[in-house]
N, C-alpha and C positions, 0 to 999 in steps of 0.2 A: 083531364085532357092528357092525351098521350103524345110522346115524342118519338115513335118508332117508325113514322114516315121517312122514306129515303132509303138509302141502302142498308140493309141489315148485316149484321155481323154474327157469323156462327163460330163462337168462341169455345166450341166443344173439343175434346181430344180425338177428333176424327170421325166423319171425315173432315179435312182442313179445308181451309180456302183454296180454290182452284184458280191459279192466276189467270188474267184475260187472256195473255198469250196462248196458253194452254187450251182454254176454250175455244178460242178462235182455230187454232190448229185441228181440233176434233169436229168443228162445224164445217162439214165438207161432204160432199157426195162419196158413196162408197167406192173404193178403189179396186182394181184388178188385183186378185190375190194370188195370181200365177206368175206374173212378171211385172217388171217396172219398179217405181221408187220404193213400194213398200218392202219388197223382197230385197231390194239392194241396201237398205238402210239397216239390216239386222246385225251384221258385223259391228257397225258402229254402236248400236244400241247396248249390245251384249259387252263391248269394250267399257262403255261408259258405266255400266251397270257394276262391273267388277271393279271401276275406280271407286264408286260411291262406297263399297264395302271393302276397299283397300285389300283386294285380294288378286293374286294371278291363277285362282282356281277356276272353276265353272260356274255357270248360272242357269237355272232353268226357269221359264216362264210358265205360269198357269193361269188360266182363266179361273180365277177363284179369289176369295178373300183371305184373310190372314189364318182363319180355322183351316181353310183349304190348304195354305202352306204348311201349317202343323202337320196335317195328314200327309202331305207329299213327302216332308222330310222323315216322317216316320215310316212310310211305306217303302222307302229305298235303304232303310237301315236296321230295321227291327223286324224279327220273326216273332210269331206267336210263341209265347213261353219265354222270351229272352227277358231279362231284368234291366229296368232303366232307374237312375236315380234322378229324382225330381226336386229341384231346389226352388221352393214357391216363396214369393214374397208379397203375395196378392192374389186376386181374383184369377188372373190371366195365367200365372205361373200353374196354379191348381188346375186351370181349364187345359193346358197342354198335357198335364199328366193323365187327367181323364180321358183325353183323346188316346192315348198311350194305352192305357187300360182297356178301352173300348176296342182297341185293335189287337188285343190279345197279350199285351206285355205285362209283366209282373212289375208293380210300381213300388219302389221304396221311396218314401216321401220325407224329405227335410222341410218342415214348414217353419219358417222364420217369422210368420205373422205378417201384419199389415202396415207396422212402423219401424220395421228393422231391415238391416240388409242381411246378405248371406254372411256365415260364420266360415271361412276358410278351414279353422281348425276342426270342426265338426264334419266338414265335407272329406278332409283328409281322413279322418278317423273312420268315417264310413267306408271309405274305400279301402284302407288297409285292412279293414274286417273282412272284406270281400276276397278271401285268398285264393279262390278258383276263378276269380275273374268272371263271374257270372254276369256282372253289370256290364252292359255293351254300350249304354250311353248316359252321359249327365246332361240333363235338360234344364236350362236356366233362363230366365227373362233378363235382358239388358235393363230395360225400364218396364215395371209392370204399371200399366195405364190405370189400373184402379186406385193403388196405394200411392203411386209415383214415386216409389224409392228407385234409384239408379244403382244398380250392382256393378262390382268391380270385377269383371270379366277376367282379367288377367290374373287375378288372385284365385279364381278358380282352377285356370290352367295350371298355377303354382302348386296348388293343393294337389291336382291329380298327379303332377310330375313328382312331387314329394312322396306320394303313396306308390309310385311306380305302377300306375294303373293305366291299362291299354283302352279304357273307353273312350269313344268318342265325346268331344264337347260340342253340343249343339246349344245354339244361342237364338232366342226370339228377340229380334230387333224391329218388330212391327211399330212399336211406339218411338223408337229412338233414330232409326236410320235416316240420315240426311238433317238431324237435328244436333245429335250428340256425337262425341268423337267415337269412332268406332274403326278399330284397325284389326280386320280378320285374321290376316296372316300373321302380324307381329304378336298378337295375343293368343295364338295357338288355337283358335277355333276351327272345328273341322266342318260344321255345317251352320249356317245362318239362315234364318227365315225372316221375310218382310212382306209388306203388302203396299198398294199404290196409294193409299187415301190419306196418309199422314205427312211424314217429310218429303215424300216424292211428288207431292202436290197434285194428284190425280183424283178423278172420282174413283169409288171403290170398284174392284173388278179384277184387279191382277194381283197374284200372289207369286212371290219369288222364293227359290231356294238357291243359296250359294254353297257349294261344297268343294273339298279338295280332293286330291288323289286317294290319300287314306280312307276317306269316307267312301270314294267311289270302289274301292277294293271291296269293302263290306258289302257293298250292294251287289257286286257280282257273286258273292258267295251265297246269297239268299236263294232259298228254293224257287220262290215265285215273286214278282212284283207286279200290282196291277199295270195293265197297260197304259191307263190314263196317268197314273202318277208317276210312272217311271222317268227318271230324269235323264236317262241315257239318250233317246233320242232328241230330246229338247235341248240338251246341252251340246251334243255332237250330231247334229241333223245332216241327213243326207238331202233332204228336200225341204222347202221352206215350210209346208204344212206341218212338219214333225216337230218344229220348235213348240208349238201349240197343242198338239194331239188331235188335230182337226183344224176347222175354219178358224182364221186368225182374230184376235180382238182388235180389229183394224184401226178404229178410231182412238181406242186406248194408245195403240202404238204411236200413233201421230202427236196425241199429247205428251207421251212419254219422251219422245225425241226432243221436243221443246223444253220439257221440265229437265231433262239432264243437260241440255244446253244451258239453262240457267244455273244449274248447279256448277257446270263448269266455269262459266263465266264469273260468278261470284268467288268460287274457290272454296273448298271444304273447310279450310282453316278459318276462313271468315264467316263461312255459315255457322260452325260451332261458337265462334265468338260471339255472333249475333245472338243466337238463342241463348247462351249464357248470359248475356248483358240484359236480355229482355226479361228473362227469368229473374234475374236479381232485382230489377224494378218491381214486380209482381211481389216477391217477398218483402221488399222495404215497405210497400204499401201495407201489406198484410200485418207486419209488425206494429205499425202505427194503430191499425184497426184492433189488433190485440190487446193494446193497453188498457183499455176500458170496455170489456165486453168479453164475449165466449169464443169469438173466432180464433181458430188455431190451425197453423199449418200441420198436415198429417205427418210429415218427415221434419223431425226438430232439427237435426243436424244438416245444414245446407250442403255440406259435401256429399250427402247422399240424396240430394234432391235432384228429381229430372229437371233437365233445361227445356223440356218439351211440354209438360203438363204439370199443373199444380194441383193437389186435392187439399180442401180446406174443411174444418167442420164448424159447425154453429149448434147452437141449443135446437132441438127440434121443436116445431116444424119450420124454424126460422129459414134453414137452407132452401126448402120448397118455396116459402113465400119470397125470398130475394130472387130466385131463379124465376118465378112467375113475373115478378115486378120488372126486371132487367128486360125480360123479352117483350112483354106487352108493353110497356111505357116507354123503353129506350131502344128496342130494337137489337138488344145483345142477347144472344142465346148462350147460356152458361151449361156445362156439363152436369149431369146427375151423378150423384155419388153411387158407386157400383162395388159390391161385394165389401162395403164397409159399415154394415148395419151394426149399431149397437144392440145389445140384447132388448129386445121388445121394440125396437124403433127402426122404421124402414129407412134404408141407407139414404134415399132420396131427400128425407126430411132433415137428416143431420149432417149431410156432407153436399158439398158442390165441386165442381172441378173446373179450371181454366185451362183450354188448350191454347198454348202459344207454340205452335209448330209448323215448320214449312214456310209458307208465303204470308210472312207476319212482319212487321215493321213497329217502330215506335209510336206512331200515332194510333195504330190499331190497338196496342196493349194500352195506352194511356186513356183513349177513348173506352175500353171496356172496364178499366179501373175506375174511370169517372162515373160510368153507369153503375158499378157496383156501390160506390160511395154514396150516390144519389139514393139508391135503393135501400142501403142501410138507414140513411136519414129519413126517408119518406115512410119507412115501416117502423120507425122508432125501435130500431134493433141497436142494443147498446154497443158503441164502438169507439175507439179513440179516432182524435181529429187528425187531418193531414196526411192521409195516405197517399193521395195522388201527388201532393206536393213531394214526398218523399221519393216517389217513384220517378218523378221528373229530375230530382236531385241525382238519383242513381244513375240515370241515363246521361246527365250532363258531365257527370265527374269524369277525370282523366282516366 
């Protein structure tokens, strides 16, 4: 007998749960794209997008996913033959670097592995060695969705400043924006990319690039920029259609308006605190389960863990067995391991991830943890007891 009837819970690290209010806003007839409310609301949308990123700079909206935002950021800053320094702490950091390489950049890679954060001293040394300033940009993920490590972006800027290096600092916040504290201007970030389907609580389909005057000046010196990816008309449009390089993503924009209203209403500080508290509950449960069994948090230092997604390991193939049980029997879908394979073992068999980003609250997290604990018991996977109780105590603490 299964228990999956009722409303299912997609506890993967994106796409995240779309709020009912956002779905209602999107469930409407197609609007006039030449005049009226859709055109009129764009100024407010861009203002609130800048607020979420904590920047006074510009924002460009693309009909794309996060990979499209990667490409847009590179198309506006990097010419073929330019060097970029990629700081990788997982699958997606490496992926952004591969995009840069495919677009003609020469990639210098500092790979810190899947279980460690960036090392500012290594960054500073790499930049000091570039005495002719051939490196045009430093690419880093704030949170790598695969490894779930959270990097200290301010320390990257400090390393760049210590080396007196003029490269742009470009940050991937696809997994972190609207979940983790991020302050673009205060941390000295020149370009930041994100997408709609995680902390912004929308379906996949929108990519965003925020940039400052310094990055914009670099774009003006490029020999050519793809007309579609150019951020100039999107950030400084003369007509409504220029925001999107063609027909607007109409229904996504209505949903975005409501999502940004929800973010404003709760407040960024409260959102960051909520995500941190819910993440702590998950870690408390995992600490209990790990006392008698093979389950482990991928990032051992809690100060370096994402507040939006948690990666855990189990002896293969128990991670796959557990994911199958929670989805089929309890209606909770957990995320697969991605880019985390041990030698000779598929990542999906030895790792799983819990997404806790965006429109998520205590009962959703406790429900997911309860399903996991039930699955561990049903499948006779060795584990310590009391995980859900520990999570509840973590949430109840002052």
